[in-house]
C-alpha positions as CSV (number, residue, x, y, z in Angstrom):
1,M,34.1,2.1,-36.4
2,N,33.8,5.0,-33.9
3,F,30.6,6.1,-35.6
4,L,29.2,2.6,-35.3
5,L,30.0,2.3,-31.6
6,A,28.4,5.7,-31.0
7,L,25.3,4.6,-32.8
8,L,25.0,1.4,-30.8
9,L,25.4,3.3,-27.6
10,L,22.7,5.8,-28.6
11,L,20.3,2.9,-29.4
12,S,21.1,1.3,-26.1
13,V,20.2,4.4,-24.2
14,M,17.0,4.8,-26.2
15,L,15.9,1.2,-25.4
16,T,16.5,1.5,-21.7
17,S,15.0,5.0,-21.0
18,C,12.4,7.3,-22.3
19,V,12.5,11.0,-21.5
20,N,9.9,13.6,-22.4
21,S,9.1,17.2,-21.8
22,N,7.0,16.2,-18.8
23,G,10.1,15.0,-17.0
24,L,9.5,11.3,-17.2
25,N,12.5,9.1,-17.4
26,I,11.3,5.5,-17.4
27,L,11.9,2.0,-18.7
28,R,15.3,1.9,-17.2
29,R,15.0,-1.5,-15.5
30,D,16.5,-2.3,-12.1
31,R,17.6,-5.9,-12.1
32,S,18.8,-6.1,-8.5
33,K,15.7,-7.9,-7.4
34,P,13.7,-10.7,-9.1
35,D,10.5,-9.9,-11.0
36,E,8.5,-12.0,-8.5
37,Y,9.4,-9.5,-5.7
38,Y,7.5,-6.7,-7.5
39,S,4.5,-8.8,-8.4
40,S,3.7,-9.7,-4.8
41,M,1.5,-7.6,-2.6
42,N,3.4,-4.7,-1.0
43,Q,3.3,-4.9,2.8
44,G,5.6,-2.0,3.6
45,G,3.9,1.0,1.9
46,Q,0.6,0.2,3.5
47,L,-1.2,1.7,0.6
48,A,-0.8,-1.6,-1.2
49,T,-3.8,-0.9,-3.5
50,S,-2.6,2.6,-4.7
51,Y,1.2,2.5,-4.3
52,L,3.3,0.3,-6.6
53,D,7.0,-0.6,-6.6
54,T,8.3,-2.0,-9.9
55,P,11.7,-2.7,-11.5
56,Y,11.1,0.4,-13.6
57,G,10.2,2.9,-10.9
58,K,7.6,3.9,-8.3
59,Y,3.9,4.5,-9.1
60,Q,1.2,6.0,-6.9
61,I,-2.5,6.7,-7.6
62,I,-3.7,10.1,-6.2
63,G,-6.9,11.9,-7.0
64,G,-7.7,9.8,-10.1
65,F,-4.3,10.0,-11.7
66,I,-1.2,7.7,-11.7
67,Y,2.0,9.5,-10.6
68,Y,5.5,8.2,-11.4
69,S,9.0,8.6,-9.9
70,Q,12.0,6.7,-11.2
71,Y,13.8,6.5,-7.9
72,G,11.1,7.4,-5.3
73,N,13.1,10.3,-3.8
74,T,12.6,12.3,-7.0
75,E,9.4,14.2,-7.9
76,F,6.3,12.2,-8.7
77,T,5.0,13.3,-12.1
78,K,1.7,12.3,-13.8
79,L,2.3,9.2,-15.9
80,C,1.8,10.7,-19.3
81,I,4.3,11.3,-22.1
82,K,1.9,13.2,-24.4
83,T,3.6,16.5,-25.3
84,D,0.3,18.3,-26.0
85,C,-1.5,17.1,-22.8
86,D,-2.5,19.4,-20.0
87,H,-2.7,16.4,-17.6
88,M,-6.0,17.5,-16.2
89,Y,-8.7,15.4,-17.7
90,S,-9.7,11.9,-18.8
91,E,-7.8,12.2,-22.1
92,C,-4.5,12.1,-20.1
93,D,-2.8,8.8,-20.1
94,A,-2.4,9.0,-16.4
95,F,-6.1,9.3,-15.7
96,V,-7.8,6.4,-13.8
97,V,-11.2,6.3,-12.0
98,D,-11.4,6.6,-8.2
99,N,-10.8,3.5,-6.1
100,T,-8.6,1.9,-8.7
101,R,-6.4,-1.0,-7.6
102,I,-3.0,-1.2,-9.2
103,G,-0.4,-4.0,-9.6
104,Y,2.6,-5.1,-11.6
105,Y,3.2,-8.4,-13.5
106,K,5.7,-9.3,-16.2
107,G,6.5,-5.8,-17.5
108,K,2.9,-4.5,-17.4
109,I,0.8,-2.4,-15.1
110,Y,-2.5,-3.9,-14.3
111,F,-5.5,-2.1,-12.7
112,T,-9.2,-2.3,-12.2
113,E,-11.9,0.2,-12.9
114,F,-15.7,0.5,-13.2
115,A,-16.8,1.3,-16.7
116,N,-19.6,3.7,-17.6
117,D,-22.0,0.7,-17.5
118,L,-20.8,0.0,-13.9
119,T,-19.2,-3.3,-14.9
120,L,-15.8,-3.9,-13.3
121,K,-13.0,-4.4,-15.8
122,L,-9.4,-5.6,-15.6
123,L,-7.0,-3.5,-17.7
124,Y,-3.3,-3.3,-18.4
125,M,-0.9,-0.9,-20.0
126,D,2.8,-0.3,-20.7
127,M,5.0,1.0,-18.0
128,D,5.0,4.5,-19.5
129,G,1.2,4.7,-19.4
130,R,0.6,4.0,-23.1
131,N,-1.3,1.3,-25.0
132,R,-4.0,0.9,-22.4
133,E,-6.2,-2.2,-23.1
134,V,-9.1,-4.0,-21.4
135,L,-8.0,-7.5,-20.5
136,K,-11.4,-8.8,-19.6
137,P,-14.4,-8.0,-17.4
138,I,-14.5,-9.2,-13.8
139,T,-17.8,-11.0,-13.1
140,T,-19.2,-13.2,-10.3
141,D,-22.5,-14.7,-9.4
142,I,-23.3,-11.4,-7.7
143,P,-23.9,-8.5,-10.2
144,M,-20.8,-6.3,-9.8
145,A,-22.8,-3.2,-10.8
146,T,-24.7,-3.4,-7.5
147,S,-21.7,-4.0,-5.3
148,M,-18.4,-2.6,-4.3
149,N,-15.0,-4.2,-4.8
150,D,-12.0,-4.5,-2.5
151,G,-8.9,-6.4,-3.6
152,C,-5.2,-6.5,-4.4
153,F,-2.8,-7.9,-7.0
154,H,-0.5,-10.8,-6.0
155,D,1.6,-13.2,-8.0
156,G,-0.2,-13.0,-11.3
157,Y,-3.8,-12.9,-9.8
158,Y,-6.2,-10.2,-8.7
159,Y,-7.7,-11.3,-5.3
160,F,-10.9,-9.6,-4.3
161,L,-14.0,-9.5,-2.2
162,V,-17.6,-8.5,-3.2
163,T,-19.1,-6.2,-0.6
164,E,-22.8,-5.9,-1.1
165,G,-23.5,-3.7,1.9
166,G,-21.0,-1.0,1.1
167,G,-17.3,-0.9,1.7
168,I,-15.3,-3.7,3.3
169,G,-16.2,-4.1,7.0
170,N,-19.6,-2.4,6.7
171,I,-22.7,-3.9,8.2
172,G,-24.9,-5.5,5.5
173,N,-22.2,-7.4,3.6
174,K,-23.5,-10.8,2.7
175,D,-21.0,-12.4,0.4
176,D,-18.6,-14.6,2.3
177,N,-16.2,-15.6,-0.5
178,L,-12.6,-14.7,-1.3
179,Y,-12.3,-14.6,-5.1
180,R,-9.4,-14.4,-7.5
181,I,-9.0,-14.0,-11.3
182,K,-5.8,-14.7,-13.3
183,L,-4.1,-12.0,-15.2
184,D,-4.7,-13.5,-18.6
185,S,-7.4,-12.9,-21.3
186,K,-9.3,-16.2,-21.0
187,S,-9.5,-17.5,-17.4
188,E,-12.7,-16.8,-15.4
189,Y,-12.9,-16.0,-11.7
190,E,-12.6,-18.7,-9.1
191,K,-13.7,-18.9,-5.5
192,V,-10.6,-19.3,-3.4
193,F,-12.3,-19.8,0.0
194,N,-15.7,-19.5,1.7
195,D,-16.4,-18.7,5.4
196,D,-18.8,-16.5,7.3
197,V,-15.8,-14.5,8.7
198,I,-15.1,-13.1,5.3
199,S,-18.3,-11.1,5.1
200,E,-17.3,-9.3,8.4
201,I,-13.6,-8.6,7.9
202,S,-12.2,-5.0,7.7
203,M,-9.2,-5.8,5.5
204,F,-7.1,-8.6,4.2
205,T,-3.4,-8.8,3.2
206,I,-1.5,-11.5,1.3
207,V,2.1,-12.5,2.2
208,E,3.7,-15.3,0.1
209,D,1.2,-18.2,0.3
210,N,-0.8,-16.9,3.3
211,V,-3.9,-14.6,3.4
212,F,-4.4,-12.7,6.6
213,F,-7.9,-11.4,7.6
214,Y,-8.6,-8.7,10.2
215,L,-11.8,-8.7,12.1
216,N,-12.9,-6.0,14.5
217,K,-15.4,-7.5,16.9
218,T,-15.4,-4.6,19.4
219,G,-17.8,-2.4,17.5
220,I,-15.4,0.5,18.0
221,N,-14.2,2.5,15.0
222,P,-10.4,2.8,15.4
223,N,-10.5,6.0,13.3
224,D,-13.1,7.7,15.5
225,Y,-10.6,10.1,17.1
226,Y,-13.4,12.1,18.6
227,N,-14.6,9.3,20.9
228,L,-11.8,6.8,21.0
229,K,-10.9,6.1,24.7
230,T,-8.4,3.3,24.4
231,D,-4.9,3.4,23.1
232,Y,-5.5,0.5,20.7
233,I,-8.2,-2.0,19.6
234,D,-7.7,-5.7,19.7
235,F,-8.5,-7.4,16.3
236,D,-9.1,-11.0,15.6
237,L,-6.6,-12.4,13.1
238,Y,-7.3,-15.3,10.8
239,M,-4.9,-17.0,8.4
240,L,-5.7,-18.9,5.2
241,S,-3.0,-21.0,3.5
242,L,-3.3,-20.8,-0.3
243,K,-1.4,-24.1,-0.5
244,D,-3.9,-26.4,1.3
245,N,-6.8,-24.0,2.1
246,E,-6.2,-24.5,5.9
247,F,-8.1,-21.7,7.7
248,Q,-7.1,-20.9,11.2
249,H,-8.0,-18.4,13.9
250,M,-4.6,-17.1,15.0
251,T,-5.4,-14.8,17.9
252,D,-8.0,-12.3,19.3
253,K,-5.2,-10.0,20.5
254,W,-3.9,-8.5,17.2
255,V,-4.0,-5.1,15.6
256,D,-5.3,-3.6,12.4
257,Y,-3.3,-4.0,9.2
258,T,-1.6,-0.6,9.4
259,N,0.6,-1.7,12.4
260,C,1.8,-5.2,11.5
261,Y,4.0,-7.2,9.2
262,Y,4.6,-10.9,8.4
263,D,7.4,-13.1,7.1
264,S,7.3,-16.9,6.5
265,D,7.3,-17.8,10.2
266,K,6.1,-14.9,12.3
267,G,3.9,-11.9,12.5
268,Y,5.0,-8.6,14.1
269,C,3.0,-5.7,15.4
270,Y,3.0,-2.5,17.4
271,K,0.2,-1.7,19.8
272,H,-0.1,2.0,20.3
273,N,1.2,3.3,23.6
274,D,2.0,-0.3,24.7
275,G,4.8,-2.1,22.8
276,F,6.0,-4.5,20.2
277,Y,4.7,-8.1,19.9
278,T,5.6,-11.2,17.9
279,L,3.2,-13.9,16.8
280,D,4.6,-17.4,16.0
281,L,2.5,-18.6,13.0
282,A,3.1,-22.2,13.8
283,T,2.2,-22.3,17.5
284,K,0.0,-19.1,17.6
285,E,2.0,-17.9,20.7
286,I,2.2,-14.2,21.2
287,T,5.2,-12.7,22.9
288,K,5.7,-9.1,24.0
289,T,9.2,-8.3,22.7
290,A,9.6,-4.6,23.8
291,D,7.8,-1.8,25.6
292,F,7.2,1.5,23.9
293,K,4.9,4.2,25.2
294,V,4.5,7.8,24.0
295,E,3.1,10.8,25.9
296,I,1.0,12.1,23.1
297,G,-0.8,10.8,20.1
298,W,-4.2,9.3,19.3
299,R,-2.9,6.5,17.1
300,S,0.1,5.1,15.2
301,T,1.0,3.5,11.9
302,T,4.0,1.1,11.9
303,H,6.2,0.2,8.9
304,Y,8.6,-2.8,9.1
305,Y,11.6,-3.2,6.8
306,T,14.6,-5.4,6.7
307,D,16.9,-3.1,8.7
308,N,14.5,-0.8,10.7
309,I,11.0,-0.3,12.1
310,Y,9.3,3.1,11.6
311,V,6.5,4.1,14.0
312,I,4.5,7.3,13.2
313,T,2.3,8.8,16.0
314,Y,-0.2,11.6,15.5
315,E,-0.6,14.2,18.2
316,N,-4.2,15.2,19.1
317,I,-5.2,18.6,20.5
318,K,-8.4,20.4,21.6
319,G,-10.0,22.3,18.7
320,D,-12.1,25.5,18.8
321,Q,-15.3,23.5,19.2
322,G,-13.8,21.3,22.0
323,Y,-13.2,18.3,19.8
324,D,-10.0,16.3,19.7
325,Q,-8.4,17.2,16.4
326,P,-6.6,14.3,14.6
327,A,-3.3,15.9,13.8
328,K,-1.3,18.7,15.2
329,S,2.0,17.0,14.5
330,Q,3.5,13.7,13.4
331,T,6.4,12.2,15.2
332,L,8.5,9.5,13.6
333,Y,10.3,7.0,15.8
334,I,13.0,4.8,14.2
335,F,14.0,1.5,15.8
336,D,16.4,-1.2,14.6
337,R,15.0,-4.8,14.4
338,Q,16.2,-5.4,18.0
339,Y,13.8,-2.6,19.1
340,K,16.6,-0.1,20.0
341,L,15.4,3.4,19.4
342,L,17.8,5.0,16.9
343,D,16.2,8.4,16.2
344,T,13.1,10.6,16.3
345,F,11.8,13.4,14.2
346,T,8.6,15.6,14.6
347,T,7.0,17.6,11.9
348,E,4.0,19.9,12.1
349,V,0.9,19.0,10.1
350,K,-0.9,21.9,8.6
351,Q,-4.0,20.0,7.5
352,A,-6.2,17.3,9.1
353,P,-5.3,14.5,6.6
354,V,-2.2,12.8,7.9
355,G,0.4,10.8,6.1
356,C,0.1,7.0,6.0
357,M,2.4,6.1,3.1
358,M,6.0,5.2,3.7
359,E,8.3,3.2,1.4
360,D,11.9,2.0,1.7
361,T,13.6,2.6,-1.6
362,G,17.0,1.4,-0.5
363,D,19.1,4.3,0.6
364,Y,16.0,6.5,1.3
365,I,12.6,6.3,3.1
366,V,9.9,8.1,1.1
367,I,7.1,9.6,3.0
368,S,3.7,11.2,2.1
369,T,2.7,13.7,4.8
370,D,-0.8,14.1,3.3
371,Y,-2.6,11.0,1.9
372,R,-4.3,13.2,-0.8
373,K,-1.0,14.0,-2.4
374,P,2.0,12.0,-3.8
375,A,5.0,11.4,-1.7
376,D,6.5,14.7,-0.8
377,Y,9.5,14.1,1.6
378,Y,12.3,11.5,2.0
379,I,14.7,10.5,4.7
380,D,18.4,9.8,3.9
381,K,19.0,6.6,5.9
382,S,22.6,7.5,6.3
383,E,21.5,10.4,8.6
384,I,19.7,8.1,11.1
385,G,21.3,8.2,14.5
386,T,23.8,11.0,13.6
387,G,21.8,13.8,15.2
388,N,21.3,15.4,11.8
389,L,18.1,13.5,10.7
390,M,16.0,15.7,8.4
391,F,12.9,15.5,6.2
392,H,14.1,16.4,2.7
393,K,11.6,17.9,0.3
394,I,11.2,15.8,-2.8
395,E,12.0,18.0,-5.8
396,D,13.2,17.5,-9.4
């Protein structure tokens, strides 16, 4: 009897986890949240197309490879369980092409990639990176081989734009449709909505049954830190209801997608060196809810979560050639949801690329200080407001 119980226990462990010499420990499902939570577009991480939260762990695409961490605050390792793989080339299970979009749905990872013949394909694989299969090609009336593609996964669909003139927001885009394709083997694409605005937008996000479109009419590049003279740029915000296709211009006083958040009733944003604002989605009324100005910094990114708000500002300095450099340091400001400042932390940045990924994993906040690398630090939320807040290095 004892032997039988031990055997059953061993089988249970084998079915719920998978460990290999590369350090992967996956397939241990977290059942604290419904599956639908993970199949929706991720607002918080702000790298919604390359960072993925699932009930089996955290995934992030960096440099053409998928990285995995079971808990987020543990080391991100390339998603490959081959014992004889050097994890360097296309033979690695973690390899994906550049500009891949990634999503989760019903126990599988879905992603897009351009094949060698420049056709865009929808693929899926197991949570451990194995059994990669082509689900179907993604085609529209416009040849995908002559276009670029921007999109995201949400609730069992892949939503996307076709950008003929280059990347999203570039001059020359002609297609004014929002498309989607279902994550099954048979359904073809469908046109969700058509409007001239869509060919001009710089980004879109999906929250529940609403699609938010961001349009920069100023002609100013918000990332042009050499010439940017204003603290922030006003964006036009449009909202499309997926329930009834109602399309509304919400405001011309909004911000870009890296500084805002939405729930069922309201939108929230931070305008750099100004303050926090709330948008009522029913009345379109904007209210300034709190002031917040900083002495330094050329821009900010803002992350809203259930308990706290995290604002990261980037300090600019004069370089050797007289230009304003984008990052001498990053300062993290932590507020509660009533906009009370709880804590601050400043870290030096040794390279120009600055971190823009942050994710709440429950007890920790995971941070990437360089967008070209996987998450490398985390904050223990229990340290916030104690005077002992630190950036902890993510290790094994």
